[in-house]
N, C-alpha and C positions, 0 to 999 in steps of 0.2 A: 868481198862488198855485194857479191848479187845477193848470200843469204842477209847480208842487213838489206839489200831493196827490197826484200818478200817480208819482214821484218815491220819494215814501216810500211808497207803496201805500196810499192809506186809500178807499179802493174807491169806488166810484162815490153813497153817499146824503153821505160830504165832500165830492166835486166837486158835486152838484148844489145843498147846501148855499150852500158858493161864490158858482156862479154864479148863484143864486137873489137872495142877498145882493147880489152885483157891480156888477146890473140896478139893487137900489132904490139901492147907492150912484153909477152913472155917471149915475142919473135925477138925485134931490138936486143933485149937481154940475152936471149942464147945468142943472136950473131956474134952481140960482143964479144963471146964468150971463144967463139968460136967455131958453133953450131952451121948448117946449114938452115937457110929458110923452108922450105918445102917440108922437113922435119917437121916444120909446125903446124901444119896445113893437113896433116895425119894423124894417124886412133894417139901417138903418145904429144904432140899437139893439141889441134881442137878437140881431136875425142877425148882426152882426161876432159877439157877445159866446162869442155859439154860438161859432162857426168858429173864432177864436184858445183859445176854455178846450178842444176835443172835438179840432181837430185838429192829426194829430201832422205835419202840414204849419206848424203856426204856427210863428215865429222862437219867440214868445212862451212861449207852454208848449213849447219845448223848452229855453228857457233857465231855466224854470221846475222842469222834469225834472231836470236839472241837477243846480240845486242841492237841491230833493228826496232825490237821487242823493249825495248832498254835495263833490259838487267846489263849485270856489271859482267865486265873479261871475268871473272871469277866463279860468277852467280852461272851461264854456260857452262864453262871448265866442270862445274858438283853439277851439272845437270845432266851431263856426256853420261859421269867414269866411263870414258874415250878417249883418249886423245887424238884432235883435231895437228895434224901436223902443222899447218898454214898461223897456228901464231905461232911458234918458236920460229917457222922461218920466216916471218915479215920482219923476224927483224933481222936473219941475212943478205935476205934480197935488201934491201934496201941499202941495209950497208957495201953490198957487193954495185947495188948499181950509183950509189954517190963514187962510191971505189972506181968503176967506170966510165966514166963519165952517160951514163945516159939516162934517157928522160924515162921516169916512170911513175906516173900519179895516179895511179891507182893502187902500186905498192908503197907510196911514197905517204895514201890521206890513210891506207890499211892500218900500214904501223903506227900514224898517227893516233888513231882508236883505240888498237890492243897499247900501245908503252907513253901516249902521252895524254889517255882520255878526254881524246878529241871526241864532241857526240857524234855519232854516225848523221844523223840526220846534217849535219855541216860536213859532211865528208863526201855527202853523197850529194847532197849541193851544189856542192865545190865542182867536183866531178862532171858532171851532169852539163855542168851549167858555162863549163870552160869552149871560148873560142874556138870555134872548129877549123882544121888546120887535119895537112896530111895526114895519117896516125903510121906513115914508115918513116919520117926525119924522124 
């Protein structure tokens, strides 16, 4: 989602909103699986999230950028010659969140872009225009 925001040229504030909401979403899903909340405030949580969302070397970020620029998923994958683990994991995370009853709007929209051909611009508009609410609920 952060890479798609870059590809669409949405800017730093939109990306910061996605990263902040992404951390809350990761934490909710992890806690539902038995992890400790504080784990997500360290290197394995926010540390990995930041590098994935902001690094031009991140394969997942690159796929998102390509999708945001209008490439198809197959074109994005072909342009990389590397595996972006977020592509197959989007389905796994989506199904896991549904099974556990965890609210995951970013995972949901990412799944729809990758597996249901939803346009990135529409997905990000829906994400960034959600009504404000506590992220920990």
